[in-house]
C-alpha positions in Angstrom: 0.1 0.2 -0.1 1.7 3.2 -1.2 0.9 6.4 0.6 2.1 9.8 -0.6 4.0 11.7 1.9 2.9 15.2 0.9 1.5 17.2 3.6 -0.6 20.4 3.9 0.6 23.8 5.4 -0.9 26.5 7.3 0.3 28.9 10.4 0.4 27.0 13.5 -0.8 28.8 16.9 0.9 27.6 20.0 -1.2 27.3 23.1 0.0 28.9 26.1 0.6 26.7 29.3 -2.1 27.2 31.9 -1.1 28.4 35.6 -2.0 30.9 38.2 -0.3 34.2 38.5 1.3 34.6 41.9 2.8 37.5 43.6 5.5 37.7 46.1 8.0 35.1 47.3 5.8 32.9 49.3 2.6 31.2 48.5 0.0 30.1 51.0 -1.4 26.5 51.3 -4.6 27.5 49.6 -3.1 29.1 46.8 -0.6 26.3 46.0 -3.4 23.8 46.1 -5.5 26.0 43.6 -2.2 26.2 41.5 -2.2 22.3 41.6 -5.7 22.0 40.5 -5.4 24.6 37.7 -2.3 22.9 36.1 -4.3 19.6 36.2 -6.5 21.0 33.5 -3.7 21.7 31.2 -4.6 20.9 27.6 -2.9 19.7 24.6 -2.5 21.9 21.6 -5.3 20.2 19.6 -7.4 19.1 22.7 -7.6 16.4 25.4 -5.7 16.7 28.6 -1.9 16.7 29.0 -0.3 13.6 30.5 2.9 14.5 32.4 3.9 11.0 33.8 6.6 8.6 32.5 6.4 7.7 29.0 5.2 4.2 28.1 8.4 3.4 26.3 7.8 -0.4 25.9 4.8 0.5 23.8 6.5 3.1 21.7 9.5 0.6 20.9 6.7 -2.1 19.9 5.1 0.3 17.5 8.3 1.2 16.0 9.2 -2.4 15.8 5.8 -3.1 13.9 6.4 -0.2 11.5 9.7 -1.6 10.5 12.3 -0.6 12.9 13.8 2.8 13.8 15.5 3.4 10.5 12.7 2.3 8.1 9.4 3.1 10.1 6.3 3.8 8.2 2.9 4.4 9.7 1.0 2.3 7.4 3.4 -0.7 7.8 2.6 -0.5 11.5 -1.0 -0.5 10.9 -0.9 -3.7 8.7 1.3 -5.2 11.1 -1.5 -4.7 14.1 -4.6 -5.1 12.1 -4.0 -6.9 8.8 -4.0 -5.6 5.5 -7.7 -6.1 4.9 -8.9 -4.4 7.9 -6.5 -1.4 7.2 -7.5 -1.2 3.7 -11.3 -1.1 4.9 -10.5 1.6 7.4 -8.7 3.8 4.7 -11.5 3.5 2.5 -14.1 4.4 5.2 -11.8 7.5 6.3 -11.3 8.4 2.6 -15.2 8.5 2.4 -15.1 10.7 5.5 -12.1 13.1 5.0 -11.0 12.8 1.4 -8.0 11.0 -0.1 -5.7 14.1 0.4 -6.2 14.6 4.0 -6.2 10.7 4.6 -2.8 10.3 2.8 -1.6 13.5 4.6 -2.4 11.8 8.1 -0.6 8.5 7.2 2.4 10.6 6.0 2.0 12.9 9.0 2.2 9.8 11.5 5.2 8.6 9.6 6.9 11.9 10.0 5.8 12.4 13.7 7.2 9.2 15.0 10.3 9.4 13.0 10.9 12.8 14.4 10.0 11.8 17.8 12.7 9.2 17.7 15.2 11.9 16.6 14.4 14.2 19.3 14.1 11.5 22.1 17.7 10.6 20.8 18.9 13.9 21.2 17.3 14.1 24.7 19.2 11.0 25.8 16.3 8.8 25.9 17.1 5.2 24.7 14.0 2.8 23.7 14.1 -0.5 25.4 13.7 -3.8 23.4 10.3 -4.1 22.0 8.4 -6.9 24.3 8.2 -10.1 22.2 4.4 -10.4 22.9 3.4 -6.9 22.4 2.4 -7.1 18.6 -0.8 -7.6 16.5 -4.1 -6.9 18.1 -2.5 -6.9 21.5 -0.4 -3.7 20.5 -3.4 -2.0 19.1 -5.4 -2.4 22.0 -2.4 -1.2 24.2 -2.2 2.0 22.0 -6.0 2.6 22.3 -5.5 2.3 26.1 -2.6 4.5 26.3 -4.5 7.3 24.1 -7.5 7.0 26.3 -7.8 10.1 28.5 -9.6 10.2 32.0 -12.5 11.8 30.1 -12.9 8.6 28.3 -12.2 9.8 24.9 -9.1 8.8 22.6 -7.0 11.8 22.3 -4.0 11.7 19.7 -2.2 14.2 21.9 -2.6 12.1 25.0 -1.1 9.1 23.2 1.8 11.2 22.0 2.5 12.5 25.5 2.6 8.8 26.7 4.7 7.5 23.9 7.8 10.1 24.2 6.7 12.4 26.9 4.8 15.8 26.8 7.9 18.1 26.4 9.1 15.9 23.3 5.6 15.8 21.8 5.6 19.5 21.8 8.9 19.6 20.2 7.6 17.3 17.3 4.6 19.4 16.8 6.8 22.4 16.7 9.0 20.6 14.0 5.7 19.8 12.1 4.8 23.5 12.3 8.1 24.7 10.9 8.4 22.2 7.9 4.7 21.7 7.0 2.3 24.0 8.9 -0.6 24.0 11.5 -3.0 22.1 9.0 -0.8 19.0 8.6 -0.4 18.9 12.5 -4.1 19.3 13.1 -5.0 16.9 10.2 -2.9 14.2 11.8 -4.3 14.7 15.3 -7.9 14.9 14.0 -7.7 11.8 11.8 -6.1 9.8 14.4 -8.6 10.5 16.9 -11.1 9.0 14.6 -9.1 6.2 13.4 -8.5 4.8 16.8 -11.9 5.3 17.9 -12.8 3.2 15.0 -10.1 0.5 15.8 -11.1 0.6 19.6 -14.8 -0.3 18.9 -14.0 -2.9 16.1 -11.8 -4.6 18.8 -14.7 -4.7 21.3 -13.5 -1.4 23.3 -17.1 0.0 23.2 -16.6 2.3 26.1 -14.1 4.6 24.3 -15.5 8.0 23.2 -14.9 9.9 20.2 -13.0 13.1 20.7 -14.7 16.3 19.9 -11.9 16.9 17.2 -12.6 14.3 14.5 
């Protein structure tokens, strides 16, 4: 299955970090609690809550392995490895009817770029992926990725998955790279269609409780 790597372009608007403005050098206990609560509602650039815990590097390594390894990764190859060519072709056809061929090709190419760029950024930051678990492949890997991207609100969010895959900080770096190289439209398109695609995958695999993100 050949996928075009051409991406769309538009200006990117960065979302400012949420926080409380504090004056003076001391904070009361109540102010500290309020700040913590406010920060817990930080949102990713394209919606969904921020995940700031430790990244799930074993799942990331398994996804990279499914897509051909760090030197040869493509997202379409990873999809076929997890779900089978027949299922992937059917989902691509469904998404193409929903979004159009250009945007779907841009989404798949965008995911390939995002993961490869994420690996580059992780290497620069001194993050080393572990070996992919031998049993984390196929449908099990697909379900793991669905679970990783399902936020506390019950919806699958691309940004939440990317935070877990490499960390929130590196996720933001990758999006900034996409902005510089391809623009806001490519970035939003990738997040939007991944939200829909992984919702579709979740329900096809019996994960009926996963909700559809508002950006789709």
